[in-house]
C-alpha positions as CSV (number, residue, x, y, z in Angstrom):
1,M,-76.3,26.3,61.0
2,F,-73.7,28.2,59.1
3,L,-71.8,29.2,62.3
4,P,-69.9,25.9,62.7
5,L,-68.8,26.1,59.0
6,L,-67.6,29.6,59.5
7,L,-65.7,28.7,62.6
8,A,-64.0,25.7,60.8
9,L,-63.0,28.0,57.9
10,A,-61.6,30.6,60.3
11,L,-59.5,27.9,62.1
12,T,-58.1,26.6,58.8
13,L,-57.0,30.1,57.9
14,L,-55.3,30.7,61.3
15,L,-53.4,27.4,61.4
16,P,-49.9,27.5,59.8
17,L,-49.5,25.6,56.6
18,S,-47.5,22.4,56.9
19,P,-44.2,22.3,55.0
20,P,-44.4,20.5,51.7
21,G,-43.3,16.9,51.6
22,P,-40.6,15.7,49.3
23,L,-41.4,14.8,45.7
24,Y,-38.9,11.9,46.0
25,V,-35.7,10.8,47.7
26,Q,-32.7,9.6,45.6
27,P,-30.7,7.1,47.7
28,N,-26.9,6.7,47.6
29,A,-26.3,10.0,45.7
30,A,-24.3,13.1,46.0
31,L,-26.1,16.3,45.0
32,L,-24.5,18.1,42.0
33,G,-27.2,20.6,40.9
34,F,-29.9,21.3,38.4
35,Q,-29.6,21.6,34.6
36,D,-32.8,23.0,33.1
37,D,-35.5,20.5,34.1
38,A,-33.0,17.8,35.2
39,L,-31.3,17.0,38.5
40,L,-27.7,15.8,38.4
41,V,-26.4,13.5,41.0
42,Q,-23.3,11.4,41.4
43,R,-23.6,7.8,42.6
44,R,-22.3,6.8,46.1
45,K,-21.1,3.4,47.2
46,G,-21.5,1.4,50.3
47,A,-23.8,1.5,53.3
48,D,-22.1,4.7,54.7
49,G,-22.4,6.4,51.3
50,N,-19.1,8.1,51.7
51,T,-17.4,6.9,48.5
52,L,-18.2,8.5,45.2
53,L,-18.6,6.3,42.2
54,P,-17.5,7.7,38.7
55,E,-21.1,7.8,37.5
56,V,-23.1,11.0,36.9
57,V,-26.9,10.6,36.5
58,W,-29.5,12.9,35.0
59,L,-32.9,12.6,36.8
60,D,-36.2,14.1,35.8
61,A,-36.3,16.9,38.4
62,R,-39.9,16.3,39.4
63,S,-40.3,12.5,39.1
64,G,-36.8,11.2,39.8
65,V,-36.9,9.0,36.7
66,V,-33.4,8.4,35.3
67,R,-32.9,10.0,31.9
68,R,-29.3,9.2,31.2
69,S,-26.0,8.5,32.9
70,V,-22.3,8.8,32.1
71,T,-19.1,7.3,33.5
72,L,-16.3,9.7,34.2
73,R,-13.2,8.7,32.2
74,G,-9.8,8.8,33.9
75,D,-9.3,8.2,37.6
76,P,-11.6,10.1,40.0
77,T,-10.6,7.8,42.9
78,G,-10.3,9.6,46.2
79,L,-12.0,12.8,45.1
80,S,-15.0,13.3,47.4
81,Y,-16.2,16.9,47.1
82,P,-18.1,17.8,43.8
83,T,-18.7,21.2,42.4
84,L,-20.9,21.6,39.2
85,S,-20.6,24.7,37.0
86,P,-23.9,26.7,36.8
87,G,-24.6,25.4,33.2
88,G,-23.9,21.8,34.2
89,T,-21.2,21.4,31.6
90,V,-18.1,21.1,33.9
91,L,-17.7,19.0,37.0
92,A,-14.9,19.6,39.5
93,L,-14.0,16.9,42.1
94,D,-11.5,17.7,44.9
95,N,-10.3,16.2,48.1
96,H,-9.3,19.5,49.8
97,S,-5.8,18.9,48.4
98,S,-6.0,18.5,44.6
99,V,-8.8,19.1,42.0
100,S,-9.7,17.5,38.7
101,L,-12.3,18.6,36.1
102,W,-14.5,16.7,33.7
103,L,-16.6,17.8,30.8
104,L,-20.3,16.9,30.8
105,P,-22.2,15.2,29.3
106,S,-19.3,13.4,27.7
107,G,-17.5,12.4,30.9
108,Q,-14.2,13.2,29.3
109,P,-11.4,14.8,31.5
110,W,-10.9,18.5,31.0
111,P,-8.0,18.8,28.5
112,F,-5.8,21.0,30.8
113,H,-4.1,20.1,34.1
114,L,-4.5,22.3,37.2
115,P,-1.5,22.3,39.5
116,D,-2.0,20.2,42.6
117,S,0.3,22.4,44.7
118,P,-0.4,24.4,46.9
119,A,-3.4,22.4,48.2
120,V,-6.9,23.3,46.9
121,H,-9.5,24.0,49.6
122,S,-12.4,25.4,47.6
123,V,-13.7,25.6,44.1
124,A,-16.2,27.9,42.3
125,F,-17.3,28.5,38.7
126,D,-18.5,31.8,37.2
127,G,-22.1,31.9,35.9
128,A,-21.1,31.8,32.3
129,G,-18.8,28.8,32.6
130,R,-15.8,30.7,31.4
131,S,-13.6,30.5,34.5
132,V,-13.0,28.6,37.7
133,A,-11.6,29.9,41.0
134,L,-9.4,27.8,43.3
135,G,-8.9,28.7,46.9
136,R,-5.5,27.5,47.9
137,A,-3.8,26.7,51.2
138,P,-1.3,29.6,51.6
139,G,-4.2,32.1,51.7
140,Y,-4.8,33.1,48.1
141,V,-7.1,32.4,45.1
142,Q,-6.2,31.6,41.5
143,L,-8.6,32.3,38.6
144,W,-8.3,30.0,35.6
145,D,-9.7,30.3,32.1
146,L,-11.7,27.1,31.3
147,H,-11.3,27.4,27.6
148,T,-7.5,28.0,27.3
149,G,-6.3,26.5,30.6
150,Q,-4.4,29.8,31.4
151,R,-4.1,31.3,34.8
152,L,-5.8,34.7,34.6
153,R,-4.9,36.2,38.0
154,S,-4.0,35.5,41.6
155,F,-5.7,37.2,44.6
156,V,-3.6,37.4,47.7
157,G,-5.1,38.6,51.0
158,H,-5.8,35.9,53.5
159,G,-3.7,34.6,56.4
160,A,-5.0,31.0,56.3
161,P,-6.3,28.5,53.6
162,V,-9.1,30.0,51.5
163,S,-11.9,27.7,52.4
164,A,-14.8,29.2,50.3
165,V,-15.0,31.1,47.0
166,S,-17.8,32.5,44.8
167,L,-17.9,34.3,41.4
168,A,-20.6,36.6,40.3
169,G,-21.2,40.0,38.6
170,G,-17.5,40.3,37.6
171,R,-16.4,40.0,41.2
172,L,-14.8,37.3,43.3
173,L,-15.7,36.6,46.9
174,S,-13.2,34.7,49.1
175,A,-13.1,33.7,52.7
176,G,-10.5,31.9,54.8
177,L,-10.3,29.6,57.8
178,D,-9.1,32.7,59.8
179,G,-12.5,34.4,59.1
180,T,-11.1,37.0,56.7
181,V,-13.5,37.9,53.9
182,R,-12.6,39.8,50.7
183,V,-14.6,40.9,47.6
184,W,-12.4,41.5,44.6
185,D,-12.7,43.0,41.1
186,A,-12.2,39.8,39.1
187,A,-10.7,41.7,36.2
188,T,-8.2,44.0,38.0
189,G,-7.6,42.2,41.3
190,S,-8.4,45.3,43.4
191,V,-10.1,44.8,46.8
192,L,-13.6,46.2,46.8
193,S,-14.6,45.1,50.3
194,R,-13.0,43.7,53.5
195,A,-14.7,42.0,56.5
196,Q,-13.8,39.8,59.5
197,V,-16.1,37.2,60.9
198,P,-16.6,37.9,64.6
199,G,-15.3,35.5,67.2
200,T,-12.1,33.8,68.1
201,G,-10.3,30.7,66.8
202,G,-12.5,28.1,65.2
203,E,-15.6,30.3,65.6
204,R,-14.4,32.4,62.6
205,A,-13.5,29.6,60.2
206,V,-15.6,29.9,57.0
207,S,-17.1,26.8,55.3
208,D,-19.2,28.3,52.5
209,V,-20.0,31.7,50.8
210,V,-22.3,33.0,48.1
211,L,-22.3,36.3,46.1
212,T,-25.4,37.7,44.5
213,P,-25.5,38.0,40.7
214,D,-25.1,41.8,40.9
215,G,-22.0,41.4,43.1
216,L,-23.3,43.7,45.8
217,T,-24.5,41.3,48.6
218,Y,-22.7,38.3,50.1
219,V,-23.3,35.6,52.7
220,V,-20.8,33.9,54.8
221,L,-21.4,30.6,56.6
222,T,-19.0,29.4,59.3
223,T,-18.0,25.8,60.1
224,Q,-19.8,26.1,63.5
225,G,-23.0,27.2,61.8
226,P,-23.6,30.9,62.3
227,L,-24.6,32.9,59.2
228,W,-23.4,36.4,58.3
229,L,-24.6,38.9,55.8
230,G,-22.4,41.6,54.2
231,H,-22.8,44.4,51.6
232,V,-20.0,45.6,49.3
233,G,-18.9,49.1,50.4
234,E,-20.3,48.8,53.9
235,E,-18.4,47.9,57.0
236,G,-19.1,44.9,59.2
237,L,-21.3,41.8,59.0
238,M,-24.9,41.3,60.2
239,R,-25.8,38.1,62.0
240,V,-28.7,36.2,60.3
241,D,-31.3,34.2,62.4
242,V,-30.0,30.9,61.2
243,E,-28.0,28.3,63.2
244,R,-26.2,25.1,62.4
245,G,-26.0,25.7,58.7
246,R,-24.1,23.3,56.5
247,G,-24.8,24.4,52.9
248,L,-25.9,27.5,50.9
249,A,-27.7,28.0,47.6
250,L,-28.9,31.1,45.8
251,N,-31.9,31.2,43.5
252,A,-31.4,32.5,39.9
253,A,-32.7,36.0,40.7
254,G,-30.3,36.3,43.7
255,N,-33.0,37.4,46.1
256,L,-33.6,34.1,48.0
257,L,-31.0,32.1,49.9
258,A,-31.5,28.5,51.1
259,V,-29.6,27.3,54.1
260,N,-29.6,23.6,55.0
261,G,-28.2,21.7,57.9
262,P,-29.1,19.8,61.1
263,S,-31.0,22.7,62.8
264,E,-34.2,21.6,64.6
265,R,-35.9,24.6,63.1
266,G,-35.5,23.2,59.6
267,L,-34.1,24.3,56.2
268,A,-34.2,28.1,56.1
269,L,-35.2,30.4,53.2
270,V,-33.7,33.9,53.7
271,E,-34.6,37.0,51.7
272,L,-31.8,39.1,50.2
273,P,-30.5,41.7,50.6
274,S,-32.4,42.2,53.9
275,G,-31.4,38.9,55.6
276,R,-35.0,38.3,56.8
277,V,-35.9,34.6,57.3
278,R,-39.0,34.1,55.0
279,D,-39.7,30.5,55.8
280,R,-38.5,27.3,57.4
281,L,-39.1,24.0,55.7
282,G,-39.3,20.6,57.4
283,N,-35.9,19.0,58.2
284,V,-34.9,15.4,58.3
285,P,-32.2,13.7,60.4
286,G,-28.7,13.8,58.9
287,S,-29.1,16.8,56.7
288,G,-25.7,17.6,55.4
289,E,-23.7,19.9,53.1
290,G,-25.3,20.6,49.8
291,V,-28.5,22.4,48.6
292,A,-29.5,23.7,45.2
293,F,-32.4,25.6,43.6
294,A,-33.9,24.6,40.3
295,P,-33.5,27.3,37.6
296,K,-37.2,28.3,37.8
297,G,-37.0,28.4,41.6
298,D,-39.9,26.0,42.1
299,L,-37.8,23.1,43.4
300,L,-35.1,22.7,46.0
301,A,-32.8,19.7,46.4
302,E,-30.7,19.0,49.5
303,Q,-28.3,16.5,50.8
304,V,-29.8,14.4,53.6
305,G,-29.1,11.3,55.6
306,N,-30.8,7.9,55.2
307,P,-33.0,5.9,57.6
308,Q,-30.0,3.7,58.5
309,G,-28.2,6.7,60.1
310,S,-25.7,7.5,57.3
311,L,-25.1,11.2,57.0
312,S,-25.4,13.1,53.7
313,S,-26.0,9.8,51.8
314,D,-29.2,10.7,49.9
315,V,-30.8,13.6,48.0
316,R,-34.3,14.7,48.5
317,V,-36.3,17.1,46.2
318,I,-39.0,19.3,47.7
319,P,-41.4,21.8,46.0
320,L,-41.2,25.3,47.2
321,P,-44.3,27.0,48.7
């Protein structure tokens, strides 16, 4: 009589585990990132969810309960692309032309002005919150000191607008719409690694990049979705088994990458530096740009669409297996 029980137990062990369901979904919100045990979002306006409101909200990361909110002072009108510093103390808003910074949690504008020209196409903060990198239209990057407002250095080496940047381990990773990829020594400006995304024309255009905390491994995401892995000091890029990616996030340890987007195979978790896909979590319609790990690595937040069909209008939080 124990045979049926043994068979049932064997079947449960053989069946794949179902992806974890979301803890909650925050509607009409733009994902900013985590700060300790809080999730930061910016309110969106309207049924399409495309307009950002000047309100930043701190949610309890596990329950979604609002802890506090602040209104951004000044005029953030028309700035639609948010970037939060790793410590959650500085918020950058840009429109792929100009960029403005705000201090959190006060909501006060950053006391220094960053030049609007040439056009800004990408923004990234260093892990310590001391500097910000701006990828500009002519094909170069500027590094600015957040405390003094001084320009520290320029990095010239792309033939098209710099569409993605990342700072880590004393190094700067930059990539352009022409598919050129560079890793720089942030202090000296010397080039440590060069690569070219394979393909022609728009296939090579880069939309997002991440650099591991040790500055040795980098990931490049193209606008058409293919994902590429590179290692500083090694030639060429390796294709990763992920398609239709829209956003990248790295965990604090730098050994796990999250890739979200509209792929039918779901949100991918990729091990670094190997590039092996460890897991694929359930996807939802309208998954868009934006994904973030909680500091402890136990939660993942991503930008998703809503049931009415609006893309990238909501934020869902899921526990990691």
